C-alpha positions as CSV (number, residue, x, y, z in Angstrom):
1,M,0.0,0.0,0.0
2,T,1.2,3.5,-0.8
3,P,2.1,5.4,2.4
4,A,-0.3,8.1,3.3
5,P,0.9,11.6,2.5
6,S,1.8,14.0,5.3
7,F,-1.1,16.3,6.2
8,E,-1.3,19.2,3.7
9,I,-2.7,22.7,4.4
10,G,-3.3,25.4,1.8
11,I,-5.6,28.3,0.9
12,F,-8.0,29.1,-1.9
13,T,-10.3,31.8,-3.1
14,F,-13.1,32.4,-5.6
15,G,-12.0,36.1,-5.9
16,E,-15.3,37.6,-4.6
17,L,-15.8,41.2,-5.3
18,T,-17.5,42.2,-2.1
19,R,-19.7,45.4,-2.2
20,N,-18.9,48.1,0.3
21,A,-21.4,50.2,2.3
22,D,-22.1,52.3,-0.8
23,G,-23.0,49.2,-2.8
24,K,-19.9,49.4,-4.9
25,P,-18.0,46.2,-5.5
26,M,-14.2,45.8,-5.2
27,E,-12.3,46.4,-8.4
28,A,-11.3,43.3,-10.2
29,V,-7.8,44.7,-10.9
30,S,-7.1,45.3,-7.2
31,R,-8.6,41.9,-6.2
32,T,-6.4,40.1,-8.6
33,R,-3.4,41.9,-7.3
34,D,-4.3,40.9,-3.7
35,I,-4.8,37.2,-4.7
36,L,-1.4,37.0,-6.2
37,E,0.1,38.4,-3.0
38,W,-1.7,35.7,-1.1
39,A,-0.1,33.1,-3.3
40,R,3.4,34.6,-2.7
41,V,3.0,34.8,1.0
42,A,1.5,31.3,1.3
43,D,4.5,30.0,-0.7
44,Q,7.1,31.8,1.3
45,A,5.4,30.9,4.6
46,G,5.4,27.1,3.8
47,L,1.9,26.2,2.9
48,D,1.3,23.3,0.5
49,V,-1.5,24.3,-1.8
50,F,-2.9,27.5,-3.5
51,G,-6.2,27.4,-5.4
52,V,-8.5,29.7,-7.2
53,G,-12.0,28.9,-8.4
54,E,-14.0,29.7,-11.5
55,H,-17.1,31.9,-11.9
56,H,-18.6,33.8,-14.8
57,R,-20.4,36.6,-12.8
58,E,-19.8,40.3,-12.2
59,D,-19.3,39.7,-8.5
60,F,-16.2,37.5,-9.0
61,A,-12.8,38.4,-10.3
62,V,-11.7,34.9,-11.6
63,S,-13.2,33.3,-14.7
64,S,-10.0,31.6,-15.8
65,P,-8.2,29.7,-13.0
66,A,-5.4,28.5,-15.3
67,V,-4.4,32.1,-16.3
68,L,-4.3,33.3,-12.7
69,L,-2.4,30.2,-11.5
70,A,0.1,30.7,-14.3
71,A,0.8,34.2,-13.0
72,A,1.1,32.7,-9.5
73,A,3.5,30.1,-10.8
74,A,5.9,32.7,-12.0
75,Q,5.9,34.3,-8.5
76,T,6.2,31.2,-6.4
77,T,8.7,28.3,-6.2
78,R,7.2,25.3,-4.3
79,I,3.5,25.6,-3.6
80,R,1.1,23.3,-5.5
81,L,-1.3,25.2,-7.8
82,T,-4.9,24.0,-8.3
83,S,-8.3,25.1,-9.6
84,T,-11.0,25.1,-7.0
85,V,-12.9,24.3,-9.1
86,T,-12.8,24.0,-12.9
87,V,-16.4,24.0,-14.0
88,L,-16.0,21.0,-16.3
89,S,-19.6,20.7,-17.3
90,S,-19.3,23.9,-19.4
91,A,-15.7,23.5,-20.5
92,D,-13.9,21.6,-23.3
93,P,-11.8,18.9,-21.7
94,V,-9.2,19.1,-24.4
95,R,-8.6,22.8,-23.7
96,V,-8.7,22.2,-19.9
97,F,-6.0,19.6,-20.2
98,E,-3.9,21.8,-22.5
99,D,-4.2,24.8,-20.2
100,F,-3.2,22.8,-17.1
101,A,-0.4,20.9,-18.8
102,T,1.0,24.3,-19.8
103,L,0.6,25.4,-16.2
104,D,2.5,22.3,-15.2
105,L,5.4,23.2,-17.5
106,I,5.5,26.8,-16.2
107,S,5.5,25.7,-12.6
108,A,7.9,22.7,-13.1
109,G,5.3,20.1,-12.1
110,R,3.0,21.8,-9.5
111,A,-0.3,21.9,-11.3
112,E,-3.5,20.1,-10.3
113,I,-7.1,20.2,-11.6
114,T,-10.2,20.1,-9.4
115,A,-13.2,19.1,-11.6
116,G,-16.6,20.1,-10.4
117,R,-20.1,21.1,-11.6
118,G,-20.0,24.5,-10.0
119,A,-22.3,26.2,-7.5
120,Y,-23.8,28.6,-10.0
121,L,-25.4,28.0,-13.4
122,E,-24.5,31.1,-15.4
123,S,-21.9,29.3,-17.5
124,F,-24.5,27.1,-19.2
125,P,-26.3,29.9,-21.2
126,L,-23.0,31.7,-21.6
127,F,-21.5,28.8,-23.5
128,G,-24.7,27.8,-25.2
129,Q,-25.4,24.6,-23.3
130,Q,-28.7,23.1,-22.1
131,L,-29.3,23.2,-18.4
132,E,-31.4,20.0,-18.4
133,R,-28.2,18.1,-19.5
134,Y,-26.3,19.3,-16.4
135,D,-25.3,15.8,-15.1
136,E,-24.7,14.4,-18.6
137,Y,-22.2,17.2,-19.4
138,F,-20.2,16.6,-16.3
139,Q,-20.0,12.8,-16.6
140,D,-19.2,12.8,-20.3
141,R,-16.5,15.4,-20.0
142,L,-14.9,14.0,-16.9
143,E,-14.6,10.7,-18.7
144,L,-12.9,12.5,-21.6
145,L,-10.6,14.5,-19.4
146,L,-9.3,11.3,-17.6
147,R,-8.9,9.6,-21.0
148,I,-6.8,12.5,-22.3
149,R,-4.6,12.4,-19.1
150,D,-4.0,8.7,-19.4
151,E,-3.8,8.2,-23.2
152,N,-2.1,10.1,-26.0
153,P,-3.2,9.9,-28.8
154,V,-6.8,9.5,-27.6
155,T,-9.8,7.9,-29.2
156,W,-13.1,8.7,-27.6
157,Q,-16.8,9.1,-28.3
158,G,-19.4,10.7,-26.0
159,T,-22.6,12.6,-26.2
160,T,-21.7,16.2,-25.5
161,R,-18.9,17.1,-28.0
162,P,-17.5,15.7,-31.3
163,P,-15.6,12.4,-31.0
164,L,-11.8,12.1,-31.2
165,A,-10.0,9.5,-33.3
166,G,-6.3,9.1,-32.6
167,A,-6.0,12.7,-31.6
168,G,-2.8,14.0,-30.0
169,V,-3.3,16.4,-27.1
170,W,-0.3,18.6,-26.5
171,P,1.7,19.7,-24.5
172,R,2.1,16.9,-22.0
173,P,2.7,17.9,-18.4
174,V,5.9,17.5,-16.4
175,Q,4.2,15.2,-14.0
176,E,3.7,11.6,-15.2
177,S,0.0,11.8,-14.3
178,L,-1.6,15.2,-13.9
179,P,-3.5,15.1,-10.6
180,I,-7.3,15.5,-11.1
181,W,-9.5,15.9,-8.0
182,A,-13.3,15.6,-7.8
183,A,-15.2,18.3,-5.9
184,V,-18.3,17.2,-4.0
185,G,-20.7,19.5,-2.3
186,G,-22.6,16.8,-0.4
187,T,-24.2,14.5,-3.1
188,P,-23.7,10.8,-2.3
189,A,-23.7,9.9,-6.0
190,S,-20.8,12.3,-6.7
191,A,-18.8,10.9,-3.8
192,E,-19.5,7.3,-5.1
193,R,-18.4,8.3,-8.6
194,A,-15.1,9.7,-7.4
195,G,-14.4,6.5,-5.5
196,M,-15.2,4.3,-8.5
197,L,-12.9,6.4,-10.6
198,G,-10.1,6.4,-8.0
199,L,-10.0,10.2,-7.9
200,P,-8.9,12.2,-4.9
201,L,-11.9,13.9,-3.4
202,Y,-12.7,17.4,-2.0
203,L,-15.6,17.8,0.4
204,A,-16.9,21.4,0.8
205,I,-17.8,21.6,4.5
206,L,-20.6,24.2,4.7
207,G,-22.9,22.4,7.2
208,A,-22.4,20.2,10.2
209,P,-19.1,18.4,9.7
210,E,-20.5,15.1,11.1
211,R,-22.9,14.7,8.2
212,F,-19.9,14.4,5.8
213,G,-18.5,11.3,7.5
214,P,-20.9,9.0,5.6
215,L,-19.8,10.6,2.3
216,A,-16.2,9.9,3.1
217,E,-17.0,6.3,4.0
218,L,-19.1,5.9,0.9
219,Y,-16.2,7.2,-1.2
220,R,-13.8,4.6,0.3
221,R,-16.3,1.7,-0.1
222,A,-16.9,2.7,-3.7
223,A,-13.2,2.7,-4.5
224,G,-12.8,-0.7,-2.8
225,A,-15.7,-2.2,-4.7
226,A,-14.2,-0.9,-8.0
227,G,-10.8,-2.5,-7.1
228,R,-9.2,0.9,-6.6
229,E,-7.1,2.4,-3.9
230,P,-9.0,5.4,-2.4
231,G,-7.3,8.7,-3.1
232,Q,-6.7,11.6,-0.8
233,I,-9.7,13.3,0.8
234,G,-9.4,17.1,1.1
235,V,-11.7,19.4,3.1
236,T,-12.5,23.1,2.2
237,S,-13.8,25.5,4.8
238,H,-14.4,29.2,5.4
239,F,-11.5,30.5,7.4
240,Y,-9.9,33.3,9.5
241,V,-7.3,33.0,12.3
242,E,-6.0,35.6,14.7
243,E,-3.8,35.4,17.8
244,T,-6.8,35.2,20.1
245,S,-10.2,33.6,19.7
246,Q,-12.1,36.8,20.7
247,G,-10.0,38.9,18.4
248,A,-10.5,36.6,15.5
249,R,-14.3,36.6,15.9
250,D,-14.6,40.3,16.5
251,T,-12.5,41.1,13.4
252,F,-14.2,38.6,11.2
253,F,-17.8,38.8,12.1
254,P,-18.8,41.9,10.1
255,H,-17.0,40.7,7.1
256,Y,-18.3,37.2,7.2
257,S,-21.9,38.5,7.8
258,S,-21.5,40.6,4.7
259,Y,-20.1,37.7,2.7
260,I,-23.1,35.5,3.7
261,Q,-25.6,38.2,2.8
262,Q,-24.0,38.8,-0.6
263,N,-22.9,35.3,-1.6
264,M,-25.2,32.9,0.3
265,P,-28.5,34.9,0.6
266,R,-30.6,31.7,1.1
267,A,-28.8,31.3,4.5
268,G,-30.6,34.5,5.7
269,R,-29.2,37.3,7.8
270,L,-26.2,36.1,10.0
271,D,-26.4,37.6,13.4
272,R,-23.6,37.5,16.0
273,S,-25.0,34.6,18.0
274,S,-25.4,32.5,14.9
275,F,-21.9,33.4,13.8
276,D,-20.5,32.3,17.2
277,A,-22.4,29.1,17.0
278,W,-21.0,28.3,13.5
279,A,-17.5,29.1,14.9
280,A,-17.9,26.9,18.0
281,P,-15.6,23.9,18.5
282,R,-17.9,21.6,16.7
283,G,-19.2,24.1,14.1
284,A,-18.2,24.3,10.4
285,L,-16.7,27.8,10.4
286,F,-13.0,28.0,11.1
287,A,-12.7,31.4,12.9
288,G,-10.6,31.5,16.1
289,S,-7.1,31.2,17.5
290,P,-4.4,28.9,16.1
291,A,-5.0,26.4,18.9
292,E,-8.8,26.3,18.1
293,I,-8.1,25.9,14.4
294,V,-5.7,23.0,15.2
295,E,-8.3,21.3,17.5
296,K,-11.0,21.6,14.9
297,I,-8.9,20.2,12.0
298,L,-7.9,17.2,14.2
299,W,-11.6,16.7,15.2
300,E,-12.7,16.7,11.6
301,H,-9.8,14.3,10.8
302,E,-11.2,11.8,13.2
303,I,-14.5,11.9,11.4
304,L,-13.3,12.1,7.8
305,G,-9.7,10.8,7.7
306,H,-8.7,13.6,5.3
307,T,-5.1,14.5,4.5
308,R,-5.6,18.0,3.0
309,F,-7.3,21.1,4.4
310,L,-7.9,24.2,2.2
311,A,-8.9,27.4,3.9
312,Q,-11.0,29.9,2.0
313,V,-9.5,33.3,2.8
314,G,-10.2,37.0,2.3
315,L,-13.9,36.7,2.7
316,G,-16.3,39.6,2.9
317,G,-13.9,42.4,2.1
318,L,-11.5,41.5,5.0
319,S,-8.4,43.8,4.8
320,Q,-5.3,42.7,3.0
321,A,-3.2,43.1,6.1
322,D,-5.6,40.9,8.2
323,T,-5.8,38.3,5.4
324,L,-2.0,38.1,5.0
325,R,-1.5,37.8,8.8
326,S,-4.1,35.0,8.8
327,I,-2.3,33.1,6.0
328,E,1.0,33.4,7.9
329,L,-0.5,32.1,11.2
330,L,-2.0,29.2,9.3
331,A,1.4,28.3,7.9
332,T,3.6,29.0,11.0
333,E,1.4,27.9,13.9
334,V,-1.4,25.7,12.6
335,L,0.3,23.5,10.0
336,P,3.3,22.4,12.2
337,A,1.0,21.7,15.2
338,V,-1.4,19.6,13.1
339,R,1.4,17.6,11.6
340,A,3.0,17.0,15.0
341,A,-0.3,15.8,16.5
342,L,-0.9,13.4,13.6
343,R,2.6,12.0,13.8
344,G,2.3,11.5,17.5
């Protein structure tokens, strides 16, 4: 059996353009500049992974993860670079592979793809696709993406794009096999599919962490039933850390409340008591001191057995100084403590 990797910790963002009190959103140019600084600081501080997601909306700065990650690759030396996620349902797998293989060349073998269906639906009309074929697009294109990774030239026929017959897909990446993760928001069928395919899995923890334990177990059972070794499990969570618990929550609450109002309106208005409950030791929100963050990661590890934690940073218009300090604390205080605890 392949030895389990050491526990990995990283950061990611969707590049939200949070509106201020006057209703004006952040400027995309400044947000992009901030994100690249997050990547540099995360790399220098010793974090393992940096990711950016994909949206096609006016309230997000990133529609092309591969382009932004290539810029980050030129300014970093060791951190792994991943999409979080690539909306594969509305993308051409040939182009996705070419883009991330090029990123792998630029970064000397640090690229990854996270394939998902996306939390929003705006990309379907934008790219002329039929919303009622939502699941069909993802399954068909994931199959092709994996085939392109594992075979070259590739012959393939599906239902959502023209077939390929002995087609070469270039360039090829530095890595022998470009890592492709599957992102799951909580759907059992998606976790089962990832296990059957032997793909590493991301779970987006946005509710009670305990309810994701059965998904992790289903994933592992599906991999075993398919004769595959389960891949890594990664967890993504909303995040802010400060030297003290009270300080972290006082700083973060107004920003996080604004984030929920603007980006997750179905959750309703987030008052301080609800925020504190979400940030409690058994809540899904990571907002507290380094010791609290360590304890919560270890508790979730007992439930899920995951080996990667990605913190979603910079939410709700949090200042650049506070975001950078949070990234540094994640790297210098949280990461070594988690690894030491898991080794012990």
